[in-house]
C-alpha positions in Angstrom: -159.0 119.8 58.7 -160.4 123.0 60.3 -164.1 123.4 60.7 -166.0 126.5 59.9 -168.5 127.9 62.4 -170.7 130.5 60.6 -172.8 133.0 62.4 -176.5 133.0 61.5 -176.0 136.3 59.7 -173.0 134.9 57.7 -174.9 131.7 56.9 -177.9 133.7 55.6 -175.6 135.9 53.6 -174.0 132.9 51.9 -177.3 131.2 51.3 -178.7 134.3 49.8 -175.6 134.7 47.6 -176.1 131.2 46.2 -179.8 131.6 45.5 -180.4 135.3 44.7 -179.0 137.7 42.2 -176.5 137.1 39.4 -173.0 136.0 40.3 -170.2 134.1 38.7 -170.3 130.3 39.0 -166.9 130.2 40.7 -168.1 132.5 43.5 -171.3 130.6 44.0 -169.3 127.4 44.2 -167.1 129.0 46.9 -170.1 130.0 48.9 -171.6 126.5 48.6 -168.4 124.9 49.7 -168.3 127.1 52.9 -172.0 126.2 53.6 -171.2 122.5 53.3 -168.2 122.9 55.7 -170.3 124.8 58.3 -170.5 123.1 61.8 -172.5 125.8 63.6 -175.8 125.0 65.3 -174.9 121.3 65.6 -174.5 120.7 61.9 -172.1 118.1 60.7 -169.7 119.2 58.0 -169.6 117.2 54.8 -166.4 115.3 54.0 -164.1 116.9 51.5 -164.7 114.0 49.1 -168.5 114.4 49.2 -168.2 118.2 48.7 -165.8 117.6 45.8 -168.4 115.4 44.1 -171.4 117.6 44.9 -169.6 120.8 43.8 -167.7 119.3 40.9 -164.3 120.4 42.1 -161.1 118.9 43.5 -160.2 118.4 47.2 -157.4 121.0 46.6 -160.0 123.6 45.6 -161.9 122.8 48.9 -158.7 123.3 50.9 -158.0 126.6 49.1 -161.5 127.9 49.6 -161.4 127.0 53.3 -158.1 128.8 53.7 -159.4 131.8 51.8 -162.5 132.0 53.9 -160.6 131.8 57.2 -158.1 134.5 56.0 -160.9 136.8 54.7 -161.8 139.8 56.8 -165.5 139.2 56.2 -168.0 137.4 54.0 -168.2 140.3 51.5 -164.4 140.2 50.8 -164.5 136.4 50.6 -167.2 136.6 47.9 -165.3 139.0 45.6 -162.9 138.2 42.9 -159.3 139.0 43.6 -157.9 142.2 42.1 -155.2 141.9 39.5 -151.7 142.3 40.9 -150.3 143.2 37.5 -151.8 145.4 34.8 -152.9 143.6 31.6 -150.3 143.4 28.9 -150.8 145.9 26.1 -151.1 144.2 22.7 -148.0 144.4 20.6 -149.9 144.7 17.3 -151.6 148.1 17.4 -153.7 149.6 14.6 -150.7 151.4 13.2 -148.6 148.3 13.1 -151.5 146.5 11.4 -151.8 149.2 8.8 -148.1 149.2 8.1 -148.1 145.4 7.7 -151.0 145.5 5.3 -149.3 148.3 3.3 -146.1 146.1 3.2 -148.2 143.1 2.0 -149.7 145.3 -0.8 -146.3 146.5 -1.9 -144.1 145.0 -4.5 -142.3 141.9 -3.2 -138.5 142.2 -2.7 -136.1 141.4 -5.6 -135.7 137.7 -6.0 -139.2 136.8 -4.8 -142.2 136.5 -7.0 -144.6 137.2 -4.1 -144.7 137.9 -0.3 -144.8 134.9 2.1 -145.9 135.2 5.7 -142.3 134.5 6.9 -140.9 137.1 4.5 -143.5 139.7 5.7 -142.6 139.0 9.3 -138.9 139.3 8.7 -139.4 142.5 6.7 -141.7 144.0 9.4 -138.9 143.6 12.0 -136.2 144.7 9.6 -138.2 147.9 8.8 -138.7 148.4 12.5 -142.5 148.3 12.2 -142.5 146.0 15.3 -139.8 144.6 17.5 -140.7 140.9 16.8 -143.7 139.2 15.1 -144.3 135.6 14.0 -145.5 134.6 10.6 -148.7 133.4 12.3 -149.5 136.8 13.7 -148.9 138.3 10.3 -151.3 135.8 8.9 -153.9 136.8 11.4 -153.5 140.5 10.6 -154.0 139.8 6.9 -156.9 137.6 7.5 -158.5 140.2 9.6 -158.3 142.6 6.7 -159.5 139.9 4.2 -156.1 139.8 2.4 -154.5 136.7 1.0 -151.1 136.2 -0.4 -152.3 133.9 -3.1 
């Protein structure tokens, strides 16, 4: 277990972070964990078990926070959320796809079927190249969003 020795300025910064302003609960918990691990000025660090109970987290979280703090360039970088490494995934079902599925659901059902089913709409949407793939559940959500029912 590696102890953490905070400078007075870093300790004050972490204390202020936990008591002033509006911050995410996760970041406040991270700051509190470091404060409880601090051994500067003759302080005795809390045990990981007690910190876990006090902060409502696991011992693994405490180890991760300790490693993150020791690896951080400064307190500011430690108290910020990590930037995404990958961009968010674009939704498959766009407004145009929704419109075409709704139009398909409003059209005449295929020969041999008295009405559309969610499975049949999903298959037909793929067959008509409206979308590469779609589940019957997603078709149901699209129809529900537009207050449509197949009954």
